[in-house]
TIRO-2110 file (N, C-alpha, C; in Angstrom, 1 decimal):
// TIRO-2110
-16.7, -13.7, -5.8, N, 1, A
-15.4, -13.8, -6.4, CA, 1, A
-14.5, -12.8, -5.6, C, 1, A
-13.3, -13.3, -5.4, N, 2, A
-12.3, -12.5, -4.5, CA, 2, A
-11.6, -11.4, -5.3, C, 2, A
-11.4, -11.7, -6.6, N, 3, A
-10.6, -10.7, -7.4, CA, 3, A
-11.5, -10.1, -8.5, C, 3, A
-11.1, -8.9, -8.9, N, 4, A
-11.8, -8.2, -10.0, CA, 4, A
-10.8, -8.3, -11.2, C, 4, A
-11.4, -8.0, -12.4, N, 5, A
-10.6, -7.9, -13.6, CA, 5, A
-9.6, -6.8, -13.5, C, 5, A
-8.3, -7.1, -13.6, N, 6, A
-7.3, -6.1, -13.5, CA, 6, A
-7.4, -5.1, -14.6, C, 6, A
-7.8, -5.5, -15.8, N, 7, A
-7.8, -4.6, -16.9, CA, 7, A
-9.0, -3.6, -16.8, C, 7, A
-10.0, -3.9, -16.0, N, 8, A
-11.1, -3.0, -15.7, CA, 8, A
-10.8, -2.0, -14.6, C, 8, A
-9.7, -2.2, -13.9, N, 9, A
-9.3, -1.4, -12.8, CA, 9, A
-8.8, 0.0, -13.3, C, 9, A
-9.5, 1.1, -12.8, N, 10, A
-9.2, 2.4, -13.4, CA, 10, A
-7.8, 2.9, -13.2, C, 10, A
-7.0, 2.3, -12.2, N, 11, A
-5.7, 2.7, -12.0, CA, 11, A
-4.7, 1.7, -12.7, C, 11, A
-5.2, 0.8, -13.4, N, 12, A
-4.3, -0.2, -14.1, CA, 12, A
-3.2, 0.4, -14.9, C, 12, A
-3.5, 1.5, -15.5, N, 13, A
-2.5, 2.2, -16.4, CA, 13, A
-1.1, 2.4, -15.6, C, 13, A
-1.2, 2.6, -14.3, N, 14, A
0.1, 2.9, -13.6, CA, 14, A
0.9, 1.7, -13.5, C, 14, A
0.3, 0.5, -13.7, N, 15, A
1.1, -0.8, -13.6, CA, 15, A
1.5, -1.3, -15.0, C, 15, A
0.9, -0.7, -16.0, N, 16, A
1.2, -1.1, -17.4, CA, 16, A
2.1, -0.2, -18.1, C, 16, A
2.7, 0.8, -17.4, N, 17, A
3.6, 1.7, -18.0, CA, 17, A
4.9, 1.1, -18.5, C, 17, A
5.6, 1.7, -19.3, N, 18, A
6.9, 1.2, -19.7, CA, 18, A
8.0, 1.7, -18.8, C, 18, A
7.7, 2.7, -18.0, N, 19, A
8.7, 3.2, -17.0, CA, 19, A
8.0, 3.6, -15.7, C, 19, A
8.2, 2.8, -14.7, N, 20, A
8.9, 1.6, -14.6, CA, 20, A
8.1, 0.4, -15.2, C, 20, A
8.7, -0.4, -15.9, N, 21, A
8.1, -1.6, -16.5, CA, 21, A
8.0, -2.8, -15.5, C, 21, A
6.8, -3.4, -15.5, N, 22, A
6.6, -4.5, -14.7, CA, 22, A
6.4, -5.7, -15.6, C, 22, A
7.3, -6.7, -15.5, N, 23, A
7.2, -7.9, -16.4, CA, 23, A
5.9, -8.6, -16.1, C, 23, A
5.4, -9.3, -17.2, N, 24, A
4.1, -10.0, -17.1, CA, 24, A
4.0, -10.9, -15.9, C, 24, A
5.1, -11.7, -15.6, N, 25, A
5.0, -12.7, -14.5, CA, 25, A
4.8, -12.0, -13.2, C, 25, A
5.3, -10.8, -13.0, N, 26, A
5.1, -10.0, -11.8, CA, 26, A
3.8, -9.3, -11.8, C, 26, A
3.4, -8.8, -13.0, N, 27, A
2.1, -8.1, -13.1, CA, 27, A
1.0, -9.0, -12.7, C, 27, A
1.1, -10.3, -13.1, N, 28, A
0.1, -11.3, -12.7, CA, 28, A
-0.1, -11.5, -11.2, C, 28, A
0.9, -11.1, -10.5, N, 29, A
0.9, -11.2, -9.0, CA, 29, A
0.3, -10.0, -8.3, C, 29, A
-0.1, -9.0, -9.1, N, 30, A
-0.7, -7.8, -8.6, CA, 30, A
-2.2, -8.0, -8.9, C, 30, A
-3.0, -8.2, -7.9, N, 31, A
-4.4, -8.5, -8.1, CA, 31, A
-5.3, -7.5, -7.3, C, 31, A
-6.3, -7.1, -8.1, N, 32, A
-7.3, -6.2, -7.5, CA, 32, A
-8.4, -7.0, -6.8, C, 32, A
-8.6, -6.7, -5.6, N, 33, A
-9.7, -7.4, -4.9, CA, 33, A
-11.0, -6.9, -5.3, C, 33, A
-12.0, -7.8, -5.3, N, 34, A
-13.4, -7.3, -5.6, CA, 34, A
-13.8, -6.3, -4.6, C, 34, A
-14.9, -5.6, -4.9, N, 35, A
-15.3, -4.5, -4.0, CA, 35, A
-15.7, -5.1, -2.7, C, 35, A
-16.3, -6.3, -2.7, N, 36, A
-16.7, -6.9, -1.4, CA, 36, A
-15.5, -7.3, -0.6, C, 36, A
-14.5, -7.9, -1.2, N, 37, A
-13.3, -8.3, -0.4, CA, 37, A
-12.5, -7.1, 0.0, C, 37, A
-12.5, -6.0, -0.9, N, 38, A
-11.8, -4.8, -0.5, CA, 38, A
-12.4, -4.2, 0.7, C, 38, A
-13.8, -4.1, 0.7, N, 39, A
-14.4, -3.6, 1.9, CA, 39, A
-14.2, -4.4, 3.2, C, 39, A
-14.1, -5.7, 3.0, N, 40, A
-13.8, -6.5, 4.2, CA, 40, A
-12.4, -6.3, 4.7, C, 40, A
-11.4, -6.2, 3.8, N, 41, A
-10.0, -5.9, 4.2, CA, 41, A
-9.9, -4.5, 4.9, C, 41, A
-10.5, -3.6, 4.2, N, 42, A
-10.5, -2.2, 4.8, CA, 42, A
-11.1, -2.2, 6.2, C, 42, A
-12.3, -2.8, 6.3, N, 43, A
-13.0, -2.8, 7.6, CA, 43, A
-12.1, -3.5, 8.7, C, 43, A
-11.5, -4.6, 8.3, N, 44, A
-10.7, -5.4, 9.3, CA, 44, A
-9.4, -4.8, 9.7, C, 44, A
-8.8, -4.1, 8.7, N, 45, A
-7.4, -3.6, 8.9, CA, 45, A
-7.3, -2.1, 9.0, C, 45, A
-8.2, -1.3, 8.5, N, 46, A
-8.0, 0.1, 8.4, CA, 46, A
-9.1, 0.8, 9.3, C, 46, A
-10.3, 0.8, 8.9, N, 47, A
-11.4, 1.5, 9.6, CA, 47, A
-12.7, 0.9, 9.4, C, 47, A
-13.5, 0.8, 10.5, N, 48, A
-14.8, 0.3, 10.5, CA, 48, A
-15.8, 1.5, 10.1, C, 48, A
-15.4, 2.7, 10.3, N, 49, A
-16.3, 3.9, 10.1, CA, 49, A
-16.1, 4.6, 8.8, C, 49, A
-14.8, 4.9, 8.5, N, 50, A
-14.5, 5.7, 7.3, CA, 50, A
-14.2, 4.9, 6.1, C, 50, A
-14.4, 5.5, 4.9, N, 51, A
-14.2, 4.8, 3.6, CA, 51, A
-13.0, 5.2, 2.8, C, 51, A
-12.4, 6.3, 3.2, N, 52, A
-11.3, 6.9, 2.4, CA, 52, A
-10.2, 7.4, 3.4, C, 52, A
-8.9, 7.3, 3.0, N, 53, A
-7.9, 7.8, 3.9, CA, 53, A
-8.0, 9.2, 4.3, C, 53, A
-8.6, 10.0, 3.4, N, 54, A
-8.8, 11.5, 3.7, CA, 54, A
-9.8, 11.7, 4.9, C, 54, A
-10.6, 10.7, 5.2, N, 55, A
-11.7, 10.9, 6.1, CA, 55, A
-11.4, 10.2, 7.5, C, 55, A
-10.2, 9.6, 7.6, N, 56, A
-9.8, 9.0, 8.9, CA, 56, A
-9.8, 10.0, 10.0, C, 56, A
-10.3, 9.6, 11.2, N, 57, A
-10.4, 10.5, 12.3, CA, 57, A
-9.4, 10.1, 13.4, C, 57, A
-9.3, 10.9, 14.4, N, 58, A
-8.5, 10.5, 15.6, CA, 58, A
-9.0, 9.2, 16.3, C, 58, A
-10.2, 8.8, 16.0, N, 59, A
-10.7, 7.5, 16.5, CA, 59, A
-10.2, 6.3, 15.7, C, 59, A
-9.7, 6.5, 14.6, N, 60, A
-9.1, 5.4, 13.8, CA, 60, A
-7.7, 5.1, 14.2, C, 60, A
-7.3, 3.9, 14.3, N, 61, A
-6.0, 3.5, 14.9, CA, 61, A
-4.8, 4.2, 14.2, C, 61, A
-4.9, 4.4, 12.8, N, 62, A
-3.8, 5.0, 12.1, CA, 62, A
-3.5, 6.4, 12.6, C, 62, A
-4.5, 7.1, 13.1, N, 63, A
-4.3, 8.5, 13.6, CA, 63, A
-4.0, 8.6, 15.1, C, 63, A
-4.0, 7.4, 15.7, N, 64, A
-3.7, 7.5, 17.2, CA, 64, A
-2.2, 7.5, 17.4, C, 64, A
-1.7, 8.4, 18.2, N, 65, A
-0.3, 8.7, 18.4, CA, 65, A
0.5, 7.5, 18.9, C, 65, A
-0.1, 6.6, 19.7, N, 66, A
0.6, 5.4, 20.2, CA, 66, A
0.8, 4.4, 19.1, C, 66, A
0.2, 4.5, 17.9, N, 67, A
0.4, 3.6, 16.8, CA, 67, A
1.4, 4.2, 15.8, C, 67, A
1.8, 5.5, 15.9, N, 68, A
2.7, 6.1, 15.0, CA, 68, A
4.1, 6.0, 15.5, C, 68, A
4.9, 5.3, 14.6, N, 69, A
6.3, 4.9, 15.0, CA, 69, A
7.4, 5.9, 14.3, C, 69, A
6.9, 6.8, 13.6, N, 70, A
7.9, 7.7, 12.9, CA, 70, A
7.4, 8.1, 11.5, C, 70, A
8.2, 8.9, 10.9, N, 71, A
8.0, 9.3, 9.5, CA, 71, A
9.2, 9.1, 8.6, C, 71, A
8.9, 9.0, 7.4, N, 72, A
10.0, 8.8, 6.4, CA, 72, A
9.6, 9.7, 5.2, C, 72, A
10.6, 10.0, 4.4, N, 73, A
10.4, 10.7, 3.1, CA, 73, A
10.6, 9.7, 2.0, C, 73, A
9.5, 9.6, 1.2, N, 74, A
9.6, 8.6, 0.1, CA, 74, A
9.8, 9.3, -1.3, C, 74, A
9.4, 10.5, -1.4, N, 75, A
9.4, 11.2, -2.7, CA, 75, A
10.7, 11.3, -3.4, C, 75, A
11.8, 11.6, -2.6, N, 76, A
13.1, 11.7, -3.3, CA, 76, A
13.6, 10.3, -3.8, C, 76, A
13.2, 9.3, -3.1, N, 77, A
13.6, 7.9, -3.6, CA, 77, A
12.7, 7.6, -4.9, C, 77, A
11.5, 8.0, -4.9, N, 78, A
10.6, 7.8, -6.0, CA, 78, A
11.1, 8.5, -7.2, C, 78, A
11.6, 9.7, -7.0, N, 79, A
12.1, 10.5, -8.2, CA, 79, A
13.5, 10.1, -8.7, C, 79, A
14.2, 9.3, -7.9, N, 80, A
15.5, 8.9, -8.2, CA, 80, A
15.5, 7.7, -9.2, C, 80, A
16.7, 7.4, -9.7, N, 81, A
16.9, 6.2, -10.6, CA, 81, A
17.0, 4.9, -9.8, C, 81, A
17.2, 5.1, -8.5, N, 82, A
17.3, 3.9, -7.6, CA, 82, A
15.9, 3.4, -7.4, C, 82, A
15.7, 2.1, -7.4, N, 83, A
14.4, 1.5, -7.3, CA, 83, A
14.1, 1.1, -5.8, C, 83, A
14.9, 1.3, -4.9, N, 84, A
14.7, 0.9, -3.5, CA, 84, A
13.8, 1.8, -2.8, C, 84, A
13.0, 1.2, -1.9, N, 85, A
12.2, 2.0, -0.9, CA, 85, A
13.2, 2.7, 0.0, C, 85, A
12.7, 3.8, 0.7, N, 86, A
13.5, 4.5, 1.7, CA, 86, A
14.0, 3.5, 2.8, C, 86, A
15.2, 3.8, 3.3, N, 87, A
15.8, 2.9, 4.3, CA, 87, A
14.9, 2.8, 5.5, C, 87, A
14.2, 3.9, 5.9, N, 88, A
13.4, 3.8, 7.1, CA, 88, A
12.2, 2.9, 6.9, C, 88, A
11.7, 2.9, 5.7, N, 89, A
10.5, 2.0, 5.4, CA, 89, A
11.0, 0.5, 5.4, C, 89, A
12.2, 0.3, 4.8, N, 90, A
12.7, -1.1, 4.8, CA, 90, A
13.0, -1.6, 6.3, C, 90, A
13.5, -0.7, 7.1, N, 91, A
13.8, -1.1, 8.5, CA, 91, A
12.5, -1.3, 9.2, C, 91, A
11.5, -0.6, 8.9, N, 92, A
10.2, -0.7, 9.6, CA, 92, A
9.6, -2.1, 9.4, C, 92, A
9.7, -2.6, 8.1, N, 93, A
9.1, -3.8, 7.7, CA, 93, A
10.2, -4.9, 7.4, C, 93, A
11.4, -4.7, 8.0, N, 94, A
12.5, -5.5, 7.6, CA, 94, A
12.4, -7.0, 7.8, C, 94, A
11.5, -7.4, 8.7, N, 95, A
11.3, -8.9, 8.9, CA, 95, A
10.3, -9.5, 8.0, C, 95, A
9.6, -8.7, 7.2, N, 96, A
8.6, -9.3, 6.3, CA, 96, A
9.4, -10.2, 5.2, C, 96, A
8.9, -11.4, 5.0, N, 97, A
9.5, -12.2, 4.0, CA, 97, A
9.0, -11.9, 2.7, C, 97, A
9.8, -12.3, 1.6, N, 98, A
9.4, -12.0, 0.3, CA, 98, A
8.0, -12.4, -0.1, C, 98, A
7.5, -13.6, 0.5, N, 99, A
6.2, -14.1, 0.2, CA, 99, A
5.1, -13.6, 1.1, C, 99, A
5.4, -12.6, 2.0, N, 100, A
4.4, -12.0, 2.8, CA, 100, A
3.3, -11.4, 1.9, C, 100, A
2.0, -11.7, 2.2, N, 101, A
0.9, -11.1, 1.4, CA, 101, A
0.7, -9.7, 2.0, C, 101, A
0.7, -8.8, 1.0, N, 102, A
0.5, -7.4, 1.4, CA, 102, A
-0.7, -6.8, 0.7, C, 102, A
-1.4, -5.9, 1.4, N, 103, A
-2.5, -5.2, 0.8, CA, 103, A
-2.2, -3.7, 0.7, C, 103, A
-2.5, -3.2, -0.4, N, 104, A
-2.3, -1.7, -0.7, CA, 104, A
-3.6, -1.1, -0.9, C, 104, A
-4.1, -0.3, 0.0, N, 105, A
-5.4, 0.2, 0.1, CA, 105, A
-5.5, 1.7, -0.4, C, 105, A
-6.1, 1.9, -1.5, N, 106, A
-6.4, 3.3, -2.0, CA, 106, A
-7.6, 3.9, -1.2, C, 106, A
-8.6, 3.1, -1.1, N, 107, A
-9.7, 3.4, -0.2, CA, 107, A
-10.5, 2.1, 0.0, C, 107, A
-11.7, 2.2, 0.6, N, 108, A
-12.4, 1.0, 1.0, CA, 108, A
-12.8, 0.1, -0.2, C, 108, A
-13.0, 0.7, -1.4, N, 109, A
-13.4, -0.1, -2.6, CA, 109, A
-12.2, -0.5, -3.5, C, 109, A
-11.1, 0.0, -3.2, N, 110, A
-9.9, -0.3, -4.1, CA, 110, A
-8.7, -0.8, -3.3, C, 110, A
-8.6, -2.1, -3.2, N, 111, A
-7.5, -2.7, -2.5, CA, 111, A
-6.8, -3.7, -3.4, C, 111, A
-5.5, -3.6, -3.4, N, 112, A
-4.6, -4.5, -4.2, CA, 112, A
-3.9, -5.5, -3.3, C, 112, A
-3.9, -6.7, -3.7, N, 113, A
-3.2, -7.8, -3.0, CA, 113, A
-2.0, -8.2, -3.9, C, 113, A
-0.8, -8.3, -3.2, N, 114, A
0.4, -8.8, -3.9, CA, 114, A
1.3, -9.4, -2.8, C, 114, A
2.5, -9.6, -3.2, N, 115, A
3.5, -10.1, -2.2, CA, 115, A
4.4, -8.9, -1.9, C, 115, A
5.1, -9.0, -0.8, N, 116, A
6.1, -8.0, -0.4, CA, 116, A
7.2, -7.8, -1.4, C, 116, A
7.7, -8.9, -2.0, N, 117, A
8.7, -8.8, -3.0, CA, 117, A
8.3, -8.1, -4.2, C, 117, A
7.0, -8.3, -4.6, N, 118, A
6.5, -7.6, -5.8, CA, 118, A
6.3, -6.1, -5.5, C, 118, A
5.7, -5.9, -4.3, N, 119, A
5.5, -4.5, -4.0, CA, 119, A
6.8, -3.7, -3.9, C, 119, A
7.8, -4.3, -3.2, N, 120, A
9.1, -3.6, -3.0, CA, 120, A
9.8, -3.4, -4.3, C, 120, A
9.6, -4.2, -5.3, N, 121, A
10.2, -4.0, -6.6, CA, 121, A
9.6, -2.9, -7.4, C, 121, A
8.2, -2.8, -7.3, N, 122, A
7.5, -1.9, -8.1, CA, 122, A
6.7, -0.9, -7.3, C, 122, A
7.1, -0.5, -6.2, N, 123, A
6.4, 0.4, -5.3, CA, 123, A
6.1, 1.7, -6.0, C, 123, A
7.0, 2.1, -6.9, N, 124, A
6.8, 3.4, -7.6, CA, 124, A
5.5, 3.4, -8.4, C, 124, A
5.2, 2.3, -9.0, N, 125, A
3.9, 2.2, -9.7, CA, 125, A
2.7, 2.4, -8.8, C, 125, A
2.8, 1.8, -7.6, N, 126, A
1.7, 1.9, -6.7, CA, 126, A
1.5, 3.4, -6.3, C, 126, A
2.5, 4.1, -6.2, N, 127, A
2.5, 5.5, -5.7, CA, 127, A
2.2, 6.6, -6.7, C, 127, A
1.8, 6.2, -7.9, N, 128, A
1.3, 7.2, -8.8, CA, 128, A
0.1, 7.9, -8.2, C, 128, A
-0.6, 7.2, -7.3, N, 129, A
-1.7, 7.7, -6.6, CA, 129, A
-1.3, 7.8, -5.1, C, 129, A
-1.0, 9.0, -4.6, N, 130, A
-0.4, 9.1, -3.3, CA, 130, A
-1.2, 9.9, -2.3, C, 130, A
-2.5, 9.8, -2.4, N, 131, A
-3.3, 10.6, -1.5, CA, 131, A
-3.8, 9.8, -0.3, C, 131, A
-2.8, 9.2, 0.4, N, 132, A
-3.1, 8.6, 1.7, CA, 132, A
-3.2, 7.0, 1.6, C, 132, A
-2.8, 6.4, 0.6, N, 133, A
-2.9, 4.9, 0.6, CA, 133, A
-2.1, 4.3, 1.7, C, 133, A
-2.6, 3.1, 2.1, N, 134, A
-2.0, 2.4, 3.2, CA, 134, A
-1.6, 1.0, 2.8, C, 134, A
-0.4, 0.7, 3.2, N, 135, A
0.2, -0.6, 3.0, CA, 135, A
0.4, -1.4, 4.3, C, 135, A
-0.1, -2.6, 4.3, N, 136, A
0.2, -3.5, 5.5, CA, 136, A
0.3, -4.9, 5.0, C, 136, A
0.9, -5.7, 5.8, N, 137, A
1.1, -7.1, 5.6, CA, 137, A
0.1, -7.9, 6.3, C, 137, A
-0.4, -9.0, 5.6, N, 138, A
-1.4, -9.9, 6.3, CA, 138, A
-0.8, -10.5, 7.5, C, 138, A
-1.5, -10.4, 8.6, N, 139, A
-1.0, -11.0, 9.9, CA, 139, A
0.3, -10.3, 10.4, C, 139, A
0.5, -9.1, 10.0, N, 140, A
1.7, -8.3, 10.4, CA, 140, A
1.2, -7.0, 11.2, C, 140, A
2.0, -6.5, 12.1, N, 141, A
1.5, -5.4, 12.8, CA, 141, A
1.9, -4.1, 12.2, C, 141, A
2.9, -4.1, 11.3, N, 142, A
3.4, -2.9, 10.7, CA, 142, A
2.5, -2.4, 9.6, C, 142, A
2.5, -1.1, 9.4, N, 143, A
1.7, -0.5, 8.3, CA, 143, A
2.4, 0.8, 7.9, C, 143, A
2.2, 1.3, 6.7, N, 144, A
2.7, 2.5, 6.2, CA, 144, A
1.6, 3.3, 5.5, C, 144, A
1.5, 4.5, 5.8, N, 145, A
0.6, 5.4, 5.0, CA, 145, A
1.4, 6.4, 4.3, C, 145, A
1.1, 6.5, 3.0, N, 146, A
1.9, 7.4, 2.1, CA, 146, A
1.0, 8.7, 1.9, C, 146, A
1.7, 9.8, 1.8, N, 147, A
1.0, 11.1, 1.6, CA, 147, A
1.6, 11.8, 0.5, C, 147, A
0.8, 12.7, -0.2, N, 148, A
1.2, 13.4, -1.4, CA, 148, A
2.2, 14.5, -1.1, C, 148, A
2.5, 14.7, 0.2, N, 149, A
3.6, 15.7, 0.5, CA, 149, A
5.0, 15.0, 0.5, C, 149, A
5.0, 13.8, 0.1, N, 150, A
6.3, 13.0, 0.0, CA, 150, A
6.7, 12.3, 1.2, C, 150, A
5.9, 12.4, 2.2, N, 151, A
6.2, 11.7, 3.5, CA, 151, A
5.3, 10.5, 3.7, C, 151, A
5.7, 9.6, 4.5, N, 152, A
4.9, 8.4, 4.9, CA, 152, A
5.0, 8.3, 6.4, C, 152, A
3.9, 7.8, 7.0, N, 153, A
3.8, 7.5, 8.4, CA, 153, A
4.1, 6.0, 8.6, C, 153, A
5.0, 5.7, 9.5, N, 154, A
5.3, 4.4, 9.8, CA, 154, A
4.4, 4.0, 11.0, C, 154, A
3.7, 2.9, 10.9, N, 155, A
2.7, 2.6, 11.9, CA, 155, A
2.8, 1.2, 12.5, C, 155, A
2.3, 1.0, 13.6, N, 156, A
2.2, -0.4, 14.2, CA, 156, A
0.8, -0.5, 14.9, C, 156, A
0.2, -1.6, 14.4, N, 157, A
-1.2, -1.9, 15.0, CA, 157, A
-1.1, -2.4, 16.4, C, 157, A
0.0, -2.9, 16.8, N, 158, A
0.2, -3.5, 18.1, CA, 158, A
-0.9, -4.2, 18.8, C, 158, A
END
């Protein structure tokens, strides 16, 4: 089975909050991948060796300088009443279409699949857990890693 029961997902509370509220029709588009599928996505897109963002090494592509395209500050936008992602993030992934499938990886066993439009509307819910999660689009070169210091690394898998 490709998906796990969303209600059994230990981070589901962040998506069921009243503030910011996610309507049911969009909540249904946020799907938790099964552990097996999560591991496959993580291995194919993030790291073949490490299981958690905290453990990535200079040998992992996300940590290689030639893949790092810049930094942005996300926390001030997250704290504001504005629901938009930081401009630098939007510019970095500006060509992604609304229906682009995106993966948000907390670690190798916890990966969420949704669309870019859903992520961009409710990104604040995803970032209640900000210890290094990685966002990337299926068949896209751009990626973003978010850090608890309020910054994110703009990346390109090239």
